[in-house]
C-alpha positions as CSV (number, residue, x, y, z in Angstrom):
1,M,106.5,61.6,128.8
2,T,102.8,62.3,128.7
3,P,100.9,58.9,129.0
4,T,98.7,58.1,126.1
5,T,95.0,58.6,126.9
6,S,93.0,55.5,127.3
7,T,91.2,54.6,124.2
8,Q,88.7,52.4,125.9
9,K,86.7,55.3,127.1
10,V,87.3,58.0,124.5
11,R,84.2,59.3,122.8
12,R,84.4,61.3,119.5
13,T,82.9,64.6,120.3
14,A,82.7,65.5,116.5
15,L,80.1,62.8,116.2
16,G,78.1,63.9,119.2
17,G,79.6,61.6,121.8
18,K,79.5,62.5,125.4
19,R,81.4,61.4,128.5
20,A,79.2,59.5,131.1
21,Q,77.9,61.5,134.0
22,G,77.7,58.6,136.4
23,R,80.2,60.1,139.0
24,N,78.1,63.5,139.0
25,L,74.8,61.6,139.2
26,Q,76.0,59.6,142.3
27,L,76.0,62.8,144.3
28,R,72.6,64.0,143.3
29,K,70.1,61.3,141.9
30,K,69.8,58.0,140.5
31,V,69.0,57.3,136.8
32,H,65.5,55.7,136.2
33,R,64.0,54.8,132.9
34,P,60.7,56.6,132.1
35,D,57.3,55.1,131.7
36,P,56.9,54.5,127.9
37,T,53.0,54.6,128.3
38,R,53.2,58.3,129.3
39,I,55.0,59.4,126.2
40,H,52.7,61.0,123.8
41,V,53.3,60.5,120.1
42,E,52.2,63.3,117.6
43,A,50.7,62.6,114.3
44,T,53.2,62.5,111.4
45,D,54.1,65.9,110.0
46,P,54.7,65.8,106.2
47,T,57.1,68.8,106.5
48,L,59.6,67.1,108.8
49,T,63.1,66.3,107.3
50,S,66.1,64.7,108.5
51,S,68.3,66.4,106.1
52,A,67.8,70.1,107.1
53,G,71.7,70.6,106.9
54,L,71.1,70.6,103.1
55,I,69.8,74.2,103.3
56,G,73.1,75.5,104.7
57,W,74.9,73.3,102.0
58,A,72.8,74.6,99.3
59,C,73.4,78.1,100.1
60,F,77.1,77.5,100.3
61,V,77.3,75.8,97.0
62,R,75.3,78.7,95.3
63,R,77.4,81.3,96.7
64,A,80.5,79.5,95.5
65,G,79.1,79.6,92.0
66,V,78.7,75.9,91.6
67,D,75.1,76.0,90.2
68,E,76.0,78.6,87.7
69,H,79.0,76.7,86.4
70,L,77.2,73.4,86.1
71,T,74.5,75.1,84.1
72,R,77.0,76.9,81.7
73,L,79.3,73.9,81.2
74,F,77.1,71.0,80.9
75,K,73.8,72.3,79.5
76,R,74.7,71.0,76.0
77,L,74.8,67.4,77.3
78,K,71.2,67.5,77.7
79,S,69.0,70.1,76.0
80,G,65.7,70.2,74.0
81,P,62.1,71.2,74.6
82,L,61.3,67.9,76.1
83,V,63.9,67.8,79.0
84,V,62.4,67.6,82.2
85,Y,65.4,67.0,84.4
86,S,68.3,69.4,83.2
87,M,71.8,68.3,83.5
88,A,72.9,70.9,86.0
89,A,69.8,69.7,88.3
90,Q,70.8,66.2,88.0
91,L,74.6,66.9,88.9
92,R,73.5,69.1,91.8
93,L,71.2,66.2,93.2
94,L,74.2,63.9,93.0
95,M,76.2,66.5,95.0
96,D,73.5,66.7,97.6
97,L,73.5,63.0,98.1
98,A,77.3,63.0,98.6
99,A,76.8,65.8,101.1
100,L,74.3,63.7,103.1
101,G,76.7,60.9,103.4
102,H,74.9,58.7,100.7
103,N,77.8,57.5,98.4
104,R,75.8,55.4,95.8
105,I,72.9,56.6,93.4
106,F,70.7,53.8,94.7
107,D,70.5,55.5,97.9
108,L,68.2,58.0,96.3
109,E,65.5,55.5,96.7
110,A,65.5,55.8,100.5
111,L,65.6,59.5,100.3
112,A,63.0,60.2,97.5
113,A,60.2,60.8,100.1
114,D,62.1,63.4,102.2
115,P,60.3,66.7,101.6
116,L,63.3,68.9,101.7
117,L,65.3,66.9,99.3
118,L,62.2,66.7,97.0
119,H,61.8,70.6,97.2
120,L,65.6,71.3,96.4
121,A,65.3,68.9,93.6
122,G,62.7,71.0,92.0
123,G,59.5,69.5,93.2
124,Y,60.3,65.9,91.5
125,V,62.9,63.3,92.1
126,P,64.1,61.4,88.9
127,S,64.3,57.8,88.7
128,I,67.8,56.3,89.5
129,D,67.8,54.9,85.9
130,T,67.7,58.6,84.6
131,L,70.7,59.5,86.9
132,Y,72.8,56.5,85.6
133,D,71.9,57.4,82.0
134,D,72.9,61.1,82.5
135,L,76.2,60.1,84.0
136,R,76.9,58.1,80.8
137,R,76.5,61.4,78.8
138,F,79.8,62.7,79.8
139,D,82.3,62.9,77.0
140,E,86.0,63.9,77.3
141,R,85.3,67.7,76.8
142,A,82.7,67.4,79.7
143,L,85.2,65.5,81.8
144,R,88.0,68.1,81.2
145,D,85.5,71.0,82.0
146,L,84.4,69.2,85.5
147,D,88.2,68.6,86.2
148,A,88.9,72.4,85.7
149,M,85.8,73.2,88.0
150,V,87.2,70.9,90.7
151,S,90.5,72.7,90.7
152,E,88.9,76.1,90.4
153,H,86.9,75.7,93.5
154,G,89.6,73.8,95.4
155,L,92.1,76.5,94.7
156,A,89.8,79.4,95.5
157,P,90.9,79.7,99.1
158,L,94.5,80.3,97.9
159,R,93.6,83.3,96.1
160,A,92.3,84.9,99.4
161,L,95.1,83.5,101.4
162,K,98.0,84.9,99.3
163,P,100.6,82.7,100.7
164,K,104.3,83.0,100.3
165,T,104.8,79.2,100.0
166,V,102.4,76.5,98.8
167,H,102.7,72.8,99.3
168,L,101.0,70.6,96.4
169,D,100.8,67.0,97.7
170,I,100.3,64.4,95.2
171,D,99.4,60.8,95.9
172,T,97.7,57.7,94.5
173,S,94.9,55.6,96.0
174,V,93.3,52.2,95.2
175,E,89.5,51.9,94.8
176,V,88.7,48.2,95.0
177,V,85.9,47.0,92.7
178,F,84.0,43.8,93.6
179,G,82.9,42.9,90.1
180,T,84.3,41.8,86.9
181,Q,82.3,43.7,84.3
182,I,83.4,47.4,85.2
183,E,85.3,49.1,82.5
184,G,89.0,50.0,83.6
185,A,88.7,48.1,86.8
186,V,91.6,45.5,86.4
187,P,94.1,44.0,88.9
188,G,97.0,46.2,89.8
189,P,99.0,47.4,92.7
190,N,96.9,46.7,95.7
191,P,98.5,46.4,99.2
192,R,95.2,44.9,100.9
193,Y,93.1,43.1,98.3
194,H,95.8,41.2,96.2
195,G,94.5,40.5,92.6
196,R,91.2,42.3,92.9
197,P,90.0,44.5,90.2
198,S,90.4,48.3,91.1
199,Y,90.8,51.7,90.0
200,H,94.1,53.7,90.8
201,P,93.2,57.4,90.9
202,I,95.7,60.1,91.4
203,L,94.9,63.1,93.7
204,A,96.6,66.4,94.4
205,T,95.7,68.4,97.5
206,V,96.9,71.8,99.0
207,A,98.4,71.4,102.4
208,E,97.7,75.2,103.4
209,T,94.0,75.0,102.9
210,G,93.3,71.4,103.0
211,T,91.6,71.4,99.6
212,L,91.5,69.2,96.6
213,A,93.4,70.8,93.7
214,G,92.7,67.9,91.3
215,V,91.7,64.3,90.9
216,E,92.0,61.8,87.9
217,L,90.7,58.4,87.7
218,R,93.0,55.7,86.2
219,P,92.6,52.0,85.3
220,G,93.8,49.7,88.2
221,N,96.9,48.6,86.4
222,T,98.3,52.1,86.0
223,A,101.4,52.9,88.0
224,F,102.8,56.6,88.4
225,G,105.1,57.1,85.4
226,D,105.8,59.4,82.4
227,D,102.2,59.4,81.4
228,D,101.1,61.2,84.6
229,V,103.5,64.1,83.9
230,K,101.0,65.8,81.8
231,I,98.4,65.6,84.7
232,V,100.8,66.9,87.3
233,T,101.8,69.7,85.1
234,R,98.2,70.8,84.5
235,W,97.7,70.9,88.2
236,V,101.0,72.8,88.9
237,Q,100.0,75.4,86.3
238,R,96.5,75.9,87.9
239,V,98.2,76.4,91.2
240,R,100.5,79.0,89.7
241,Q,97.6,80.9,88.1
242,A,96.0,80.9,91.6
243,V,99.0,82.1,93.7
244,G,100.9,84.2,91.3
245,S,104.4,84.3,90.2
246,E,106.1,85.4,93.5
247,C,104.9,82.4,95.4
248,V,107.0,79.5,96.1
249,I,105.4,76.2,95.0
250,V,106.6,73.0,96.7
251,V,105.6,69.7,95.1
252,R,105.9,66.6,97.4
253,L,105.4,63.0,96.2
254,D,106.5,59.5,97.6
255,A,109.0,57.3,95.9
256,A,106.7,56.9,92.9
257,G,107.6,60.5,91.9
258,D,111.2,59.4,91.4
259,C,110.7,59.8,87.7
260,T,113.1,61.5,85.5
261,E,110.6,63.1,83.2
262,L,108.5,64.3,86.2
263,L,111.7,65.8,87.8
264,K,112.6,67.6,84.5
265,A,109.0,68.9,84.1
266,L,109.0,70.3,87.6
267,Q,112.3,71.9,87.0
268,E,111.1,73.7,83.7
269,L,107.9,74.9,85.6
270,G,110.2,76.7,88.1
271,V,108.7,74.9,91.2
272,H,110.6,73.2,94.0
273,Y,110.1,69.6,94.6
274,V,110.8,67.2,97.6
275,I,110.4,63.6,96.5
276,K,111.2,60.4,98.3
277,A,114.0,58.6,96.3
278,R,114.1,55.2,95.2
279,M,116.7,53.3,97.0
280,D,118.2,51.7,94.0
281,A,121.6,50.1,93.9
282,R,123.5,53.3,92.9
283,V,121.8,55.4,95.5
284,A,121.9,52.9,98.2
285,S,125.6,52.1,97.7
286,A,126.4,56.0,97.8
287,V,124.6,56.4,101.0
288,Q,126.2,53.4,102.7
289,A,129.7,54.5,101.6
290,H,129.2,58.1,102.8
291,R,131.1,59.0,106.0
292,D,130.5,62.6,106.8
293,W,127.1,62.5,108.7
294,S,125.7,65.4,110.7
295,S,124.0,64.5,113.9
296,V,120.6,66.5,114.5
297,D,118.9,64.5,117.2
298,F,120.1,62.7,120.5
299,D,118.6,60.5,123.1
300,A,118.6,61.2,126.7
301,D,122.2,59.6,127.0
302,G,123.5,61.9,124.3
303,R,123.6,59.3,121.6
304,A,123.0,60.4,118.1
305,I,119.7,58.9,116.9
306,R,119.2,60.9,113.6
307,Q,121.9,62.0,111.1
308,V,121.6,63.8,107.8
309,A,124.1,64.2,104.8
310,E,124.0,65.3,101.4
311,I,125.1,62.4,99.1
312,D,127.3,62.9,96.1
313,V,125.5,60.8,93.4
314,Q,123.9,61.4,90.1
315,R,122.1,58.8,87.9
316,G,123.0,58.6,84.2
317,V,119.3,59.4,83.2
318,W,119.6,62.5,85.0
319,R,122.5,63.8,83.2
320,D,121.0,62.8,79.9
321,A,117.9,64.9,80.9
322,G,120.1,67.9,81.9
323,I,119.0,67.9,85.6
324,A,120.9,67.5,88.8
325,P,118.7,67.0,91.8
326,R,120.2,67.0,95.2
327,V,120.1,63.8,97.1
328,L,119.6,64.3,100.8
329,A,119.9,61.3,103.1
330,A,118.7,60.7,106.6
331,R,119.5,57.8,108.8
332,E,117.7,57.1,112.1
333,W,118.3,54.6,115.0
334,D,115.9,51.7,115.1
335,R,113.6,53.1,112.6
336,E,112.1,50.1,110.6
337,S,109.2,51.5,108.7
338,G,108.3,54.3,106.2
339,G,110.4,52.7,103.3
340,T,113.7,52.8,105.0
341,K,116.6,50.6,104.2
342,A,119.2,49.0,106.5
343,L,122.6,49.4,105.0
344,W,124.8,48.9,108.0
345,P,124.6,45.4,109.3
346,E,126.7,46.0,112.3
347,L,124.6,49.2,113.2
348,D,121.1,49.8,113.9
349,W,120.6,52.6,111.3
350,S,117.8,52.7,108.8
351,A,118.2,55.2,105.9
352,W,116.0,56.8,103.4
353,A,116.7,59.7,100.9
354,V,114.7,62.5,99.3
355,L,115.4,64.5,95.9
356,T,115.1,68.2,95.8
357,N,116.1,71.2,93.7
358,A,115.8,73.6,96.5
359,Q,118.9,75.3,97.7
360,G,120.2,77.1,100.8
361,D,118.1,75.7,103.6
362,E,119.6,73.3,106.3
363,L,119.7,69.7,105.2
364,D,117.4,68.5,108.1
365,T,114.9,71.2,107.3
366,L,114.7,70.1,103.7
367,I,114.3,66.4,104.6
368,R,111.7,67.1,107.2
369,E,109.8,69.2,104.6
370,Y,109.0,65.8,103.1
371,N,107.5,64.7,106.2
372,G,104.6,67.2,105.9
373,R,103.3,65.4,103.1
374,A,101.7,63.0,105.6
375,E,98.7,65.4,105.7
376,V,97.6,64.0,102.4
377,E,96.7,60.6,103.9
378,P,94.0,61.6,106.2
379,M,92.5,63.6,103.4
380,I,92.3,60.8,101.3
381,A,90.8,58.7,104.0
382,D,88.2,61.4,104.5
383,L,87.4,61.3,100.7
384,K,86.9,57.6,100.9
385,G,85.1,57.4,104.2
386,A,83.0,60.6,104.3
387,W,82.5,61.3,100.6
388,G,82.6,57.6,99.3
389,I,85.0,58.1,96.3
390,G,85.5,54.4,96.4
391,K,81.8,53.6,95.6
392,I,81.8,52.9,91.9
393,P,78.2,53.9,90.5
394,T,78.3,52.2,87.1
395,S,80.1,49.9,84.7
396,D,81.2,52.9,82.4
397,F,84.5,54.3,83.0
398,R,83.8,57.9,82.0
399,A,80.6,57.8,84.1
400,N,82.6,56.6,87.2
401,H,85.2,59.4,86.4
402,A,82.4,62.0,86.3
403,M,81.1,60.8,89.7
404,L,84.7,60.9,91.1
405,L,84.9,64.5,90.1
406,L,81.5,65.4,91.4
407,K,82.3,64.0,94.8
408,G,85.6,65.6,94.8
409,N,83.8,69.0,94.0
410,S,81.3,68.4,96.8
411,S,84.1,68.0,99.4
412,P,84.7,71.4,101.1
413,S,87.7,72.6,102.8
414,P,87.9,72.1,106.5
415,V,87.6,75.9,107.1
416,V,85.6,78.2,104.8
417,T,85.1,81.7,105.7
418,L,82.0,82.6,103.8
419,G,79.2,84.7,105.2
420,E,77.6,83.4,108.3
421,L,79.0,79.9,107.5
422,R,82.3,79.6,109.0
423,V,83.0,75.9,109.7
424,W,82.0,72.9,107.7
425,R,82.9,69.4,108.8
426,C,82.1,66.2,107.1
427,Y,81.3,63.0,109.1
428,S,81.1,59.4,107.9
429,S,77.3,60.0,107.4
430,A,76.6,63.6,108.4
431,F,77.4,67.1,107.2
432,A,77.5,69.6,109.9
433,A,77.7,73.5,109.9
434,S,78.4,75.9,112.5
435,S,77.0,79.3,112.4
436,C,79.1,82.4,113.1
437,G,78.9,84.6,116.2
438,S,75.7,83.5,118.0
439,G,76.9,80.1,119.1
440,M,73.9,78.4,117.6
441,V,74.5,75.1,115.8
442,S,72.7,75.0,112.4
443,P,70.8,71.8,111.5
444,V,72.7,68.5,111.0
445,R,71.5,65.3,109.3
446,S,71.4,62.7,111.8
447,A,69.0,60.0,112.8
448,I,69.5,60.7,116.4
449,T,69.1,64.4,116.3
450,A,65.9,66.4,116.7
451,A,63.8,66.6,113.6
452,R,63.7,69.8,111.9
453,R,60.8,71.6,110.2
454,Y,60.9,73.8,107.3
455,S,58.5,76.2,105.5
456,R,58.1,76.8,101.8
457,G,56.6,80.2,102.4
458,S,59.6,82.3,101.6
459,S,63.1,82.2,100.1
460,P,65.5,81.5,101.6
461,L,63.5,78.6,103.5
462,R,62.5,79.4,107.1
463,M,63.5,76.8,109.6
464,T,62.2,76.0,113.0
465,V,63.0,73.2,115.4
466,S,60.0,70.8,116.4
467,S,60.1,69.6,119.9
468,T,60.4,66.0,120.6
469,V,60.0,63.8,123.6
């Protein structure tokens, strides 16, 4: 077994970390600090920017059609001869803030003097009060349009990929709110901050592309149930339109998706589902009473450590709804986490089960299909950490919903093949782009990188790197 790499000296290369060169320097020279009096400081250049990565980002967004869609869909919210800051320009400015790693509208105060951000904003940066007011202009129709826009851009890579199978992973998250005057923020299910007001959004991601297929903001006391069937149905229908009728869609949820109305809806939509089963008394007793288990994994001594079986059990509500999902169970030796249940006091087996309507595959393959759903967790962590979806901008629920959708629309897929921009990665406070072919790295917003200079003389903007000591 390969030993785990020591975490004491690991540096994250994605964030620019480098391993120390002490051993190599011992063989050549010693390290000496320079004389600071010999460092020449140049005069301040008003064209220097710390946000040069916005140029590649803005080109990418425009090519994706975001600017055009924002203008067409939301011009009605703010129109008239006296309008200075159009709605589309305001929304794009908010997306730029998110791309730069600034997750709150108030952060605009610190960036308003940046010459590149000022130039991309149209030459003038609005007051933050104007941005707050514009977010509050969103009505139900505007929210529906923005939600459709998030799905359209998130599912765009699927149209080019033309996959035979697509996995749609659905999960919920908790956005803790440290305040009592925010609309819809009420105490609810919260594993970390018990009793805190919060929002409880639901998200859908596509495993094959790593993109966001949809996101919906919900009050904090909302649990997954029958009311969310319409949301999931809408997302599944959009995925179907993107991949065509021949592609197999597999929907994966945790035990919150063990809902009769949802199972029925997914069956009627003609998609497969693999959903973790709630180990209620009926299912648990059937699993405990089952005797015909198939061993699929063994330890070094030949002892079975994982067994699977199909359990013959049906709930009454399933029969009433006209559905008959398969109940596939797995039991593993010494497993104590992941929602398992110990059903055999004399043995160290921990059991869990999934519900599926898929036929023909091996039991263990279908059960392990559910494990792939774990990919949604780091995506949610990335949306929270890098894109700040948990940062609530206002006390208005619709405005907060709009901001959540904007941040979701700003988050790109991990790999985007689009012209010379091949790879986009988001950091906790930076947005990087690697150019294709030449091996050169395009500008990255970071306080520790060299400053970039831009020129307003042509379009697109020309960029050169200014030398620093």
